[in-house]
VMD Tcl script that builds the backbone (N, CA, C; Angstrom):
set m [mol new atoms 519]
animate dup $m
set s [atomselect $m all]
$s set {name element resname resid chain x y z} {
  {N N MET 1 A -3.033 196.153 257.033}
  {CA C MET 1 A -3.652 194.971 257.543}
  {C C MET 1 A -4.477 195.335 258.767}
  {N N ASN 2 A -5.587 194.637 258.885}
  {CA C ASN 2 A -6.421 194.754 260.081}
  {C C ASN 2 A -6.405 193.461 260.861}
  {N N TYR 3 A -6.780 193.517 262.115}
  {CA C TYR 3 A -6.973 192.289 262.865}
  {C C TYR 3 A -8.318 192.297 263.530}
  {N N ALA 4 A -8.879 191.054 263.662}
  {CA C ALA 4 A -10.233 190.969 264.241}
  {C C ALA 4 A -10.191 190.891 265.773}
  {N N GLU 5 A -9.165 190.190 266.269}
  {CA C GLU 5 A -9.090 189.950 267.740}
  {C C GLU 5 A -7.752 189.463 268.143}
  {N N ILE 6 A -7.390 189.712 269.400}
  {CA C ILE 6 A -6.229 189.100 270.031}
  {C C ILE 6 A -6.703 188.427 271.280}
  {N N LYS 7 A -6.420 187.126 271.404}
  {CA C LYS 7 A -6.804 186.450 272.615}
  {C C LYS 7 A -5.499 186.164 273.404}
  {N N TYR 8 A -5.459 186.658 274.607}
  {CA C TYR 8 A -4.355 186.450 275.513}
  {C C TYR 8 A -4.701 185.258 276.437}
  {N N ASN 9 A -3.718 184.512 276.809}
  {CA C ASN 9 A -3.906 183.317 277.664}
  {C C ASN 9 A -4.860 182.367 276.981}
  {N N ASP 10 A -4.786 182.167 275.691}
  {CA C ASP 10 A -5.622 181.257 274.970}
  {C C ASP 10 A -5.070 179.773 275.048}
  {N N VAL 11 A -5.992 178.885 275.304}
  {CA C VAL 11 A -5.631 177.488 275.439}
  {C C VAL 11 A -6.219 176.607 274.338}
  {N N ALA 12 A -6.896 177.240 273.387}
  {CA C ALA 12 A -7.658 176.437 272.352}
  {C C ALA 12 A -6.967 176.352 271.019}
  {N N ASN 13 A -5.922 177.160 270.767}
  {CA C ASN 13 A -5.371 177.210 269.420}
  {C C ASN 13 A -3.864 176.893 269.402}
  {N N GLY 14 A -3.538 175.724 269.964}
  {CA C GLY 14 A -2.171 175.279 269.999}
  {C C GLY 14 A -1.905 174.838 271.428}
  {N N PRO 15 A -0.765 174.121 271.565}
  {CA C PRO 15 A -0.408 173.601 272.908}
  {C C PRO 15 A -0.048 174.658 273.930}
  {N N GLY 16 A -0.432 174.429 275.163}
  {CA C GLY 16 A -0.047 175.349 276.241}
  {C C GLY 16 A -0.915 176.634 276.206}
  {N N VAL 17 A -0.427 177.584 276.964}
  {CA C VAL 17 A -1.086 178.917 277.051}
  {C C VAL 17 A -0.411 179.777 275.992}
  {N N ARG 18 A -1.238 180.462 275.181}
  {CA C ARG 18 A -0.688 181.176 273.999}
  {C C ARG 18 A -1.265 182.508 273.863}
  {N N THR 19 A -0.703 183.386 273.057}
  {CA C THR 19 A -1.334 184.582 272.502}
  {C C THR 19 A -1.745 184.225 271.099}
  {N N SER 20 A -3.029 184.460 270.792}
  {CA C SER 20 A -3.565 184.150 269.475}
  {C C SER 20 A -4.025 185.453 268.777}
  {N N LEU 21 A -3.545 185.610 267.581}
  {CA C LEU 21 A -3.870 186.756 266.746}
  {C C LEU 21 A -4.771 186.349 265.631}
  {N N PHE 22 A -5.978 186.862 265.553}
  {CA C PHE 22 A -6.922 186.614 264.486}
  {C C PHE 22 A -6.840 187.789 263.537}
  {N N VAL 23 A -6.266 187.533 262.328}
  {CA C VAL 23 A -6.175 188.553 261.321}
  {C C VAL 23 A -7.526 188.694 260.558}
  {N N SER 24 A -7.694 189.860 259.964}
  {CA C SER 24 A -8.898 190.078 259.115}
  {C C SER 24 A -8.555 189.798 257.670}
  {N N GLY 25 A -9.539 189.273 256.959}
  {CA C GLY 25 A -9.390 189.081 255.493}
  {C C GLY 25 A -9.193 187.621 255.170}
  {N N CYS 26 A -10.087 187.098 254.376}
  {CA C CYS 26 A -10.031 185.698 253.971}
  {C C CYS 26 A -10.846 185.518 252.690}
  {N N THR 27 A -10.249 184.961 251.692}
  {CA C THR 27 A -11.017 184.703 250.408}
  {C C THR 27 A -11.508 183.307 250.294}
  {N N HIS 28 A -11.184 182.417 251.270}
  {CA C HIS 28 A -11.669 181.012 251.183}
  {C C HIS 28 A -13.231 180.934 251.356}
  {N N ARG 29 A -13.776 181.708 252.292}
  {CA C ARG 29 A -15.186 181.691 252.621}
  {C C ARG 29 A -15.763 180.301 252.840}
  {N N CYS 30 A -15.172 179.525 253.687}
  {CA C CYS 30 A -15.536 178.186 253.968}
  {C C CYS 30 A -16.969 178.132 254.557}
  {N N LYS 31 A -17.756 177.256 254.117}
  {CA C LYS 31 A -19.101 176.962 254.632}
  {C C LYS 31 A -18.934 176.501 256.098}
  {N N GLY 32 A -19.665 177.165 256.988}
  {CA C GLY 32 A -19.613 176.747 258.365}
  {C C GLY 32 A -18.434 177.317 259.144}
  {N N CYS 33 A -17.711 178.308 258.538}
  {CA C CYS 33 A -16.559 178.913 259.221}
  {C C CYS 33 A -16.961 179.440 260.598}
  {N N PHE 34 A -16.157 179.258 261.561}
  {CA C PHE 34 A -16.410 179.720 262.938}
  {C C PHE 34 A -16.150 181.251 263.102}
  {N N ASN 35 A -15.563 181.888 262.085}
  {CA C ASN 35 A -15.185 183.249 262.203}
  {C C ASN 35 A -15.451 184.073 260.973}
  {N N GLU 36 A -16.712 183.902 260.436}
  {CA C GLU 36 A -17.144 184.561 259.241}
  {C C GLU 36 A -16.832 186.065 259.245}
  {N N ILE 37 A -17.070 186.690 260.356}
  {CA C ILE 37 A -16.952 188.156 260.496}
  {C C ILE 37 A -15.546 188.620 260.009}
  {N N ALA 38 A -14.518 187.752 260.172}
  {CA C ALA 38 A -13.137 188.120 259.874}
  {C C ALA 38 A -12.826 187.853 258.346}
  {N N TRP 39 A -13.804 187.517 257.523}
  {CA C TRP 39 A -13.558 187.413 256.094}
  {C C TRP 39 A -13.292 188.792 255.548}
  {N N ASP 40 A -13.840 189.804 256.030}
  {CA C ASP 40 A -13.737 191.166 255.521}
  {C C ASP 40 A -12.360 191.748 255.897}
  {N N PHE 41 A -11.567 192.117 254.841}
  {CA C PHE 41 A -10.243 192.695 255.109}
  {C C PHE 41 A -10.309 194.003 255.881}
  {N N ASN 42 A -11.417 194.739 255.882}
  {CA C ASN 42 A -11.601 195.912 256.564}
  {C C ASN 42 A -12.161 195.776 257.981}
  {N N TYR 43 A -12.464 194.614 258.395}
  {CA C TYR 43 A -13.058 194.336 259.684}
  {C C TYR 43 A -11.990 194.538 260.740}
  {N N GLY 44 A -12.405 194.985 261.933}
  {CA C GLY 44 A -11.517 195.075 263.066}
  {C C GLY 44 A -10.786 196.361 263.176}
  {N N GLN 45 A -9.563 196.203 263.705}
  {CA C GLN 45 A -8.742 197.356 263.977}
  {C C GLN 45 A -7.408 197.297 263.186}
  {N N PRO 46 A -6.821 198.461 262.921}
  {CA C PRO 46 A -5.553 198.486 262.205}
  {C C PRO 46 A -4.453 197.811 263.043}
  {N N PHE 47 A -3.658 196.985 262.369}
  {CA C PHE 47 A -2.512 196.302 262.984}
  {C C PHE 47 A -1.330 197.269 262.936}
  {N N THR 48 A -0.918 197.784 264.073}
  {CA C THR 48 A 0.093 198.817 264.122}
  {C C THR 48 A 1.330 198.333 264.947}
  {N N GLN 49 A 2.311 199.203 264.998}
  {CA C GLN 49 A 3.504 198.923 265.902}
  {C C GLN 49 A 3.013 198.740 267.354}
  {N N ASP 50 A 2.074 199.566 267.748}
  {CA C ASP 50 A 1.541 199.418 269.098}
  {C C ASP 50 A 0.907 198.008 269.333}
  {N N THR 51 A 0.247 197.496 268.300}
  {CA C THR 51 A -0.343 196.167 268.393}
  {C C THR 51 A 0.846 195.138 268.578}
  {N N ILE 52 A 1.887 195.255 267.787}
  {CA C ILE 52 A 2.984 194.335 267.843}
  {C C ILE 52 A 3.599 194.393 269.226}
  {N N ASN 53 A 3.744 195.665 269.814}
  {CA C ASN 53 A 4.329 195.792 271.132}
  {C C ASN 53 A 3.508 195.178 272.162}
  {N N GLU 54 A 2.173 195.241 272.037}
  {CA C GLU 54 A 1.235 194.586 272.990}
  {C C GLU 54 A 1.385 193.071 272.955}
  {N N ILE 55 A 1.493 192.552 271.771}
  {CA C ILE 55 A 1.697 191.111 271.578}
  {C C ILE 55 A 2.974 190.649 272.148}
  {N N LEU 56 A 4.056 191.387 271.895}
  {CA C LEU 56 A 5.389 191.041 272.397}
  {C C LEU 56 A 5.346 191.081 273.941}
  {N N GLU 57 A 4.716 192.054 274.539}
  {CA C GLU 57 A 4.561 192.160 275.994}
  {C C GLU 57 A 3.815 190.896 276.527}
  {N N SER 58 A 2.792 190.452 275.861}
  {CA C SER 58 A 2.018 189.369 276.313}
  {C C SER 58 A 2.793 188.012 276.227}
  {N N LEU 59 A 3.872 188.004 275.421}
  {CA C LEU 59 A 4.659 186.766 275.327}
  {C C LEU 59 A 5.733 186.629 276.395}
  {N N LYS 60 A 5.943 187.722 277.160}
  {CA C LYS 60 A 7.005 187.705 278.190}
  {C C LYS 60 A 6.940 186.667 279.288}
  {N N PRO 61 A 5.778 186.405 279.848}
  {CA C PRO 61 A 5.706 185.468 280.942}
  {C C PRO 61 A 6.199 184.031 280.498}
  {N N SER 62 A 6.866 183.426 281.440}
  {CA C SER 62 A 7.497 182.093 281.059}
  {C C SER 62 A 6.398 181.055 280.782}
  {N N TYR 63 A 5.189 181.234 281.307}
  {CA C TYR 63 A 4.136 180.218 281.090}
  {C C TYR 63 A 3.477 180.360 279.735}
  {N N ILE 64 A 3.783 181.363 278.964}
  {CA C ILE 64 A 3.268 181.539 277.619}
  {C C ILE 64 A 4.063 180.664 276.653}
  {N N ALA 65 A 3.490 179.710 276.017}
  {CA C ALA 65 A 4.202 178.798 275.142}
  {C C ALA 65 A 4.533 179.407 273.784}
  {N N GLY 66 A 3.717 180.272 273.296}
  {CA C GLY 66 A 4.015 180.840 271.946}
  {C C GLY 66 A 2.883 181.668 271.400}
  {N N LEU 67 A 2.945 181.921 270.120}
  {CA C LEU 67 A 2.076 182.727 269.364}
  {C C LEU 67 A 1.356 181.905 268.371}
  {N N THR 68 A 0.055 182.116 268.186}
  {CA C THR 68 A -0.735 181.454 267.142}
  {C C THR 68 A -1.357 182.511 266.247}
  {N N LEU 69 A -1.218 182.296 264.960}
  {CA C LEU 69 A -1.821 183.130 263.882}
  {C C LEU 69 A -2.977 182.417 263.246}
  {N N LEU 70 A -4.106 183.074 263.185}
  {CA C LEU 70 A -5.274 182.521 262.469}
  {C C LEU 70 A -6.172 183.618 262.007}
  {N N GLY 71 A -7.370 183.369 261.637}
  {CA C GLY 71 A -8.052 184.434 261.071}
  {C C GLY 71 A -9.560 184.285 260.927}
  {N N GLY 72 A -9.971 184.909 259.795}
  {CA C GLY 72 A -9.274 185.340 258.641}
  {C C GLY 72 A -8.266 184.333 258.121}
  {N N GLU 73 A -7.378 184.852 257.291}
  {CA C GLU 73 A -6.316 184.033 256.629}
  {C C GLU 73 A -4.968 184.672 256.704}
  {N N PRO 74 A -4.045 184.141 257.515}
  {CA C PRO 74 A -2.722 184.713 257.673}
  {C C PRO 74 A -1.880 184.722 256.351}
  {N N PHE 75 A -2.179 183.773 255.470}
  {CA C PHE 75 A -1.394 183.689 254.247}
  {C C PHE 75 A -2.002 184.472 253.101}
  {N N GLU 76 A -3.053 185.286 253.225}
  {CA C GLU 76 A -3.472 186.242 252.243}
  {C C GLU 76 A -2.246 187.180 252.068}
  {N N HIS 77 A -1.909 187.561 250.879}
  {CA C HIS 77 A -0.637 188.320 250.593}
  {C C HIS 77 A -0.593 189.598 251.504}
  {N N SER 78 A -1.648 190.313 251.526}
  {CA C SER 78 A -1.566 191.563 252.334}
  {C C SER 78 A -1.348 191.245 253.860}
  {N N ASN 79 A -1.853 190.134 254.276}
  {CA C ASN 79 A -1.650 189.741 255.712}
  {C C ASN 79 A -0.205 189.208 255.893}
  {N N GLN 80 A 0.348 188.586 254.931}
  {CA C GLN 80 A 1.786 188.195 255.087}
  {C C GLN 80 A 2.675 189.448 255.250}
  {N N GLN 81 A 2.384 190.466 254.457}
  {CA C GLN 81 A 3.143 191.702 254.517}
  {C C GLN 81 A 3.037 192.318 255.926}
  {N N GLY 82 A 1.753 192.302 256.479}
  {CA C GLY 82 A 1.556 192.905 257.747}
  {C C GLY 82 A 2.108 192.098 258.938}
  {N N LEU 83 A 2.157 190.766 258.783}
  {CA C LEU 83 A 2.613 189.899 259.825}
  {C C LEU 83 A 4.147 189.798 259.980}
  {N N LEU 84 A 4.871 190.021 258.903}
  {CA C LEU 84 A 6.325 189.825 258.929}
  {C C LEU 84 A 7.026 190.597 260.015}
  {N N PRO 85 A 6.738 191.882 260.269}
  {CA C PRO 85 A 7.411 192.601 261.360}
  {C C PRO 85 A 7.147 191.976 262.723}
  {N N LEU 86 A 5.985 191.426 262.940}
  {CA C LEU 86 A 5.661 190.747 264.165}
  {C C LEU 86 A 6.428 189.474 264.257}
  {N N LEU 87 A 6.453 188.654 263.231}
  {CA C LEU 87 A 7.130 187.354 263.243}
  {C C LEU 87 A 8.670 187.578 263.507}
  {N N ARG 88 A 9.255 188.534 262.819}
  {CA C ARG 88 A 10.674 188.841 262.970}
  {C C ARG 88 A 10.958 189.149 264.472}
  {N N ALA 89 A 10.107 189.979 265.014}
  {CA C ALA 89 A 10.332 190.408 266.460}
  {C C ALA 89 A 10.123 189.288 267.399}
  {N N VAL 90 A 9.097 188.446 267.166}
  {CA C VAL 90 A 8.897 187.338 268.089}
  {C C VAL 90 A 10.039 186.360 268.068}
  {N N LYS 91 A 10.570 185.985 266.908}
  {CA C LYS 91 A 11.687 185.054 266.806}
  {C C LYS 91 A 12.956 185.601 267.398}
  {N N LYS 92 A 13.100 186.963 267.259}
  {CA C LYS 92 A 14.283 187.585 267.816}
  {C C LYS 92 A 14.244 187.656 269.337}
  {N N GLU 93 A 13.111 188.085 269.903}
  {CA C GLU 93 A 12.964 188.259 271.315}
  {C C GLU 93 A 12.651 187.011 272.085}
  {N N PHE 94 A 11.958 186.055 271.456}
  {CA C PHE 94 A 11.561 184.844 272.110}
  {C C PHE 94 A 11.866 183.602 271.255}
  {N N PRO 95 A 13.141 183.322 271.018}
  {CA C PRO 95 A 13.502 182.207 270.100}
  {C C PRO 95 A 13.034 180.833 270.574}
  {N N ASP 96 A 12.769 180.704 271.894}
  {CA C ASP 96 A 12.304 179.401 272.404}
  {C C ASP 96 A 10.807 179.237 272.384}
  {N N LYS 97 A 10.087 180.246 272.027}
  {CA C LYS 97 A 8.556 180.124 271.966}
  {C C LYS 97 A 8.259 179.778 270.531}
  {N N ASP 98 A 7.213 178.893 270.362}
  {CA C ASP 98 A 6.860 178.426 269.066}
  {C C ASP 98 A 5.779 179.278 268.468}
  {N N ILE 99 A 5.714 179.234 267.126}
  {CA C ILE 99 A 4.718 179.943 266.361}
  {C C ILE 99 A 3.844 178.930 265.647}
  {N N TRP 100 A 2.588 178.950 265.810}
  {CA C TRP 100 A 1.630 178.132 265.109}
  {C C TRP 100 A 0.848 179.039 264.161}
  {N N CYS 101 A 0.357 178.451 263.065}
  {CA C CYS 101 A -0.437 179.208 262.111}
  {C C CYS 101 A -1.515 178.284 261.509}
  {N N PHE 102 A -2.658 178.788 261.388}
  {CA C PHE 102 A -3.770 178.065 260.778}
  {C C PHE 102 A -4.065 178.711 259.449}
  {N N SER 103 A -4.117 177.895 258.362}
  {CA C SER 103 A -4.328 178.411 257.017}
  {C C SER 103 A -5.238 177.513 256.257}
  {N N GLY 104 A -6.203 178.072 255.490}
  {CA C GLY 104 A -6.922 177.310 254.530}
  {C C GLY 104 A -6.192 176.875 253.295}
  {N N TYR 105 A -5.011 177.531 253.098}
  {CA C TYR 105 A -4.174 177.106 251.937}
  {C C TYR 105 A -3.457 175.787 252.273}
  {N N LEU 106 A -3.139 175.007 251.244}
  {CA C LEU 106 A -2.342 173.802 251.434}
  {C C LEU 106 A -0.862 174.169 251.459}
  {N N PHE 107 A -0.188 173.594 252.440}
  {CA C PHE 107 A 1.252 173.878 252.589}
  {C C PHE 107 A 2.035 173.586 251.316}
  {N N ASP 108 A 1.889 172.413 250.736}
  {CA C ASP 108 A 2.683 172.016 249.600}
  {C C ASP 108 A 2.245 172.701 248.334}
  {N N LYS 109 A 0.981 172.546 247.966}
  {CA C LYS 109 A 0.509 172.987 246.648}
  {C C LYS 109 A 0.356 174.498 246.601}
  {N N ASP 110 A -0.272 175.092 247.586}
  {CA C ASP 110 A -0.557 176.564 247.516}
  {C C ASP 110 A 0.608 177.410 247.992}
  {N N ILE 111 A 1.143 177.065 249.221}
  {CA C ILE 111 A 2.101 177.955 249.810}
  {C C ILE 111 A 3.486 177.741 249.187}
  {N N CYS 112 A 3.983 176.503 249.287}
  {CA C CYS 112 A 5.331 176.218 248.728}
  {C C CYS 112 A 5.417 176.311 247.296}
  {N N GLU 113 A 4.533 175.693 246.539}
  {CA C GLU 113 A 4.633 175.641 245.073}
  {C C GLU 113 A 4.282 176.946 244.364}
  {N N ARG 114 A 3.212 177.645 244.885}
  {CA C ARG 114 A 2.762 178.851 244.249}
  {C C ARG 114 A 3.227 180.094 244.945}
  {N N MET 115 A 2.836 180.331 246.232}
  {CA C MET 115 A 3.046 181.603 246.882}
  {C C MET 115 A 4.565 181.864 247.060}
  {N N CYS 116 A 5.399 180.923 247.319}
  {CA C CYS 116 A 6.787 181.160 247.527}
  {C C CYS 116 A 7.404 181.716 246.196}
  {N N LYS 117 A 6.794 181.360 245.029}
  {CA C LYS 117 A 7.304 181.860 243.743}
  {C C LYS 117 A 6.708 183.239 243.446}
  {N N GLU 118 A 5.469 183.505 243.914}
  {CA C GLU 118 A 4.784 184.744 243.587}
  {C C GLU 118 A 5.126 185.902 244.495}
  {N N TYR 119 A 5.327 185.559 245.786}
  {CA C TYR 119 A 5.536 186.640 246.787}
  {C C TYR 119 A 6.803 186.397 247.573}
  {N N GLU 120 A 7.632 187.479 247.593}
  {CA C GLU 120 A 8.879 187.335 248.351}
  {C C GLU 120 A 8.681 187.141 249.864}
  {N N GLU 121 A 7.563 187.570 250.407}
  {CA C GLU 121 A 7.296 187.449 251.809}
  {C C GLU 121 A 7.035 186.040 252.296}
  {N N THR 122 A 6.535 185.207 251.367}
  {CA C THR 122 A 6.075 183.887 251.824}
  {C C THR 122 A 7.158 183.040 252.396}
  {N N SER 123 A 8.311 182.941 251.721}
  {CA C SER 123 A 9.376 182.107 252.260}
  {C C SER 123 A 9.905 182.597 253.592}
  {N N GLU 124 A 10.007 183.921 253.750}
  {CA C GLU 124 A 10.459 184.441 255.016}
  {C C GLU 124 A 9.433 184.088 256.107}
  {N N MET 125 A 8.150 184.287 255.797}
  {CA C MET 125 A 7.093 184.016 256.770}
  {C C MET 125 A 7.173 182.509 257.186}
  {N N LEU 126 A 7.325 181.615 256.254}
  {CA C LEU 126 A 7.456 180.198 256.543}
  {C C LEU 126 A 8.660 179.946 257.447}
  {N N SER 127 A 9.726 180.685 257.267}
  {CA C SER 127 A 10.935 180.458 258.075}
  {C C SER 127 A 10.725 180.680 259.594}
  {N N TYR 128 A 9.728 181.403 259.921}
  {CA C TYR 128 A 9.386 181.670 261.344}
  {C C TYR 128 A 8.371 180.723 261.935}
  {N N ILE 129 A 7.597 180.025 261.112}
  {CA C ILE 129 A 6.486 179.219 261.611}
  {C C ILE 129 A 6.988 177.785 261.960}
  {N N ASP 130 A 6.603 177.326 263.128}
  {CA C ASP 130 A 6.979 175.984 263.590}
  {C C ASP 130 A 5.943 174.958 263.146}
  {N N VAL 131 A 4.682 175.320 263.368}
  {CA C VAL 131 A 3.549 174.365 263.025}
  {C C VAL 131 A 2.527 175.027 262.235}
  {N N LEU 132 A 2.091 174.420 261.095}
  {CA C LEU 132 A 1.054 174.945 260.278}
  {C C LEU 132 A -0.064 173.928 260.222}
  {N N VAL 133 A -1.283 174.313 260.579}
  {CA C VAL 133 A -2.487 173.576 260.386}
  {C C VAL 133 A -3.067 174.090 259.061}
  {N N ASP 134 A -3.036 173.154 258.020}
  {CA C ASP 134 A -3.422 173.636 256.661}
  {C C ASP 134 A -4.677 172.972 256.220}
  {N N GLY 135 A -5.226 173.557 255.156}
  {CA C GLY 135 A -6.430 173.047 254.504}
  {C C GLY 135 A -7.681 173.792 254.916}
  {N N LYS 136 A -8.578 173.940 253.937}
  {CA C LYS 136 A -9.832 174.607 254.204}
  {C C LYS 136 A -10.678 173.807 255.172}
  {N N PHE 137 A -11.480 174.540 255.988}
  {CA C PHE 137 A -12.457 173.886 256.790}
  {C C PHE 137 A -13.592 173.384 255.871}
  {N N ILE 138 A -13.859 172.069 255.994}
  {CA C ILE 138 A -14.935 171.442 255.241}
  {C C ILE 138 A -16.011 170.940 256.233}
  {N N GLU 139 A -17.083 171.595 256.209}
  {CA C GLU 139 A -18.178 171.331 257.161}
  {C C GLU 139 A -18.586 169.891 257.206}
  {N N GLU 140 A -18.632 169.223 256.072}
  {CA C GLU 140 A -19.040 167.822 256.074}
  {C C GLU 140 A -17.985 166.926 256.706}
  {N N LEU 141 A -16.799 167.366 256.862}
  {CA C LEU 141 A -15.739 166.574 257.525}
  {C C LEU 141 A -15.404 167.073 258.938}
  {N N LYS 142 A -16.337 167.964 259.459}
  {CA C LYS 142 A -16.114 168.521 260.786}
  {C C LYS 142 A -16.102 167.355 261.816}
  {N N ASP 143 A -15.149 167.501 262.760}
  {CA C ASP 143 A -15.010 166.444 263.790}
  {C C ASP 143 A -14.479 167.156 265.089}
  {N N LEU 144 A -15.342 167.233 266.038}
  {CA C LEU 144 A -15.050 167.910 267.296}
  {C C LEU 144 A -13.956 167.164 268.147}
  {N N MET 145 A -13.629 165.956 267.779}
  {CA C MET 145 A -12.646 165.163 268.520}
  {C C MET 145 A -11.237 165.401 267.985}
  {N N LEU 146 A -11.112 166.103 266.917}
  {CA C LEU 146 A -9.710 166.345 266.373}
  {C C LEU 146 A -8.976 167.342 267.229}
  {N N LYS 147 A -7.712 167.102 267.364}
  {CA C LYS 147 A -6.814 168.057 268.178}
  {C C LYS 147 A -6.396 169.235 267.258}
  {N N PHE 148 A -6.779 170.383 267.635}
  {CA C PHE 148 A -6.404 171.650 267.018}
  {C C PHE 148 A -6.772 171.739 265.538}
  {N N LYS 149 A -7.813 171.008 265.105}
  {CA C LYS 149 A -8.313 171.085 263.748}
  {C C LYS 149 A -9.787 171.049 263.755}
  {N N GLY 150 A -10.454 171.620 262.708}
  {CA C GLY 150 A -11.865 171.617 262.621}
  {C C GLY 150 A -12.435 170.497 261.768}
  {N N SER 151 A -11.711 170.085 260.745}
  {CA C SER 151 A -12.233 169.033 259.846}
  {C C SER 151 A -11.094 168.041 259.523}
  {N N SER 152 A -11.478 166.843 259.207}
  {CA C SER 152 A -10.517 165.725 259.086}
  {C C SER 152 A -9.574 165.856 257.877}
  {N N ASN 153 A -9.843 166.725 256.942}
  {CA C ASN 153 A -8.911 166.942 255.823}
  {C C ASN 153 A -7.702 167.772 256.171}
  {N N GLN 154 A -7.792 168.503 257.297}
  {CA C GLN 154 A -6.650 169.416 257.674}
  {C C GLN 154 A -5.499 168.607 258.254}
  {N N ARG 155 A -4.346 169.178 258.045}
  {CA C ARG 155 A -3.090 168.561 258.480}
  {C C ARG 155 A -2.360 169.409 259.467}
  {N N THR 156 A -1.684 168.812 260.425}
  {CA C THR 156 A -0.839 169.557 261.391}
  {C C THR 156 A 0.638 169.257 261.011}
  {N N ILE 157 A 1.246 170.277 260.398}
  {CA C ILE 157 A 2.551 170.059 259.756}
  {C C ILE 157 A 3.647 170.780 260.513}
  {N N LEU 158 A 4.761 169.974 260.724}
  {CA C LEU 158 A 5.990 170.620 261.264}
  {C C LEU 158 A 6.639 171.297 260.096}
  {N N VAL 159 A 6.648 172.574 260.106}
  {CA C VAL 159 A 7.088 173.369 258.933}
  {C C VAL 159 A 8.571 173.206 258.676}
  {N N GLN 160 A 9.414 173.496 259.701}
  {CA C GLN 160 A 10.803 173.485 259.497}
  {C C GLN 160 A 11.335 172.137 259.000}
  {N N GLU 161 A 10.786 171.046 259.577}
  {CA C GLU 161 A 11.226 169.692 259.217}
  {C C GLU 161 A 10.766 169.434 257.803}
  {N N SER 162 A 9.583 169.876 257.425}
  {CA C SER 162 A 9.034 169.627 256.113}
  {C C SER 162 A 9.901 170.392 255.041}
  {N N LEU 163 A 10.216 171.624 255.383}
  {CA C LEU 163 A 11.105 172.391 254.437}
  {C C LEU 163 A 12.451 171.681 254.295}
  {N N LYS 164 A 13.033 171.169 255.326}
  {CA C LYS 164 A 14.329 170.538 255.266}
  {C C LYS 164 A 14.292 169.298 254.404}
  {N N THR 165 A 13.261 168.421 254.667}
  {CA C THR 165 A 13.190 167.130 253.993}
  {C C THR 165 A 12.532 167.193 252.575}
  {N N GLY 166 A 11.784 168.292 252.292}
  {CA C GLY 166 A 11.152 168.403 251.019}
  {C C GLY 166 A 9.828 167.521 250.951}
  {N N SER 167 A 9.361 167.056 252.081}
  {CA C SER 167 A 8.154 166.303 252.097}
  {C C SER 167 A 7.370 166.676 253.407}
  {N N ILE 168 A 6.091 166.415 253.412}
  {CA C ILE 168 A 5.275 166.752 254.555}
  {C C ILE 168 A 5.628 165.939 255.752}
  {N N VAL 169 A 6.024 166.577 256.882}
  {CA C VAL 169 A 6.202 165.871 258.150}
  {C C VAL 169 A 5.152 166.378 259.119}
  {N N LYS 170 A 4.229 165.457 259.496}
  {CA C LYS 170 A 3.182 165.801 260.391}
  {C C LYS 170 A 3.534 165.682 261.857}
  {N N LEU 171 A 2.972 166.646 262.658}
  {CA C LEU 171 A 3.110 166.536 264.056}
  {C C LEU 171 A 2.351 165.372 264.653}
  {N N PHE 172 A 1.122 165.241 264.143}
  {CA C PHE 172 A 0.241 164.128 264.446}
  {C C PHE 172 A -0.927 164.089 263.467}
  {N N ASP 173 A -1.646 162.976 263.415}
  {CA C ASP 173 A -2.770 162.898 262.480}
  {C C ASP 173 A -4.058 163.360 263.094}
}
mol reanalyze $m
mol bondsrecalc $m
mol representation Tube
mol addrep $m
């Protein structure tokens, strides 16, 4: 897996001050995407144990609220495989910090109904994510007033609550 960028002290991709990891590789290719360069799975730098250690170090200060995963597409299968060691370490070392993830895939139809059956990594990855912003970016539905979303079709989902209840539980609309 490669990654495009890591933003430390990020305040744009989830609540509070966060570390945001932009993975490389995305097959959605949404028109108007803000990060087209990260569509290429080979773009950026290799994601290594050193990268994981740097991210873990960045999460140590008490003012850091958590980790955000975006891209590219974190739920591309190869990216799921690359992200699992990081997610395991974050939840182990920082159980009180939350993990947000942005995905063009739909939580219910794509991730839960299809990927969880196809890939053994998907269910474990979901077990570490607190909030998922799902749905492809649709340029015609772009709205700059939305909180932590690019277009009005996207949903901000409380993952653990949704998994427990079997239905979508939104953080907010």
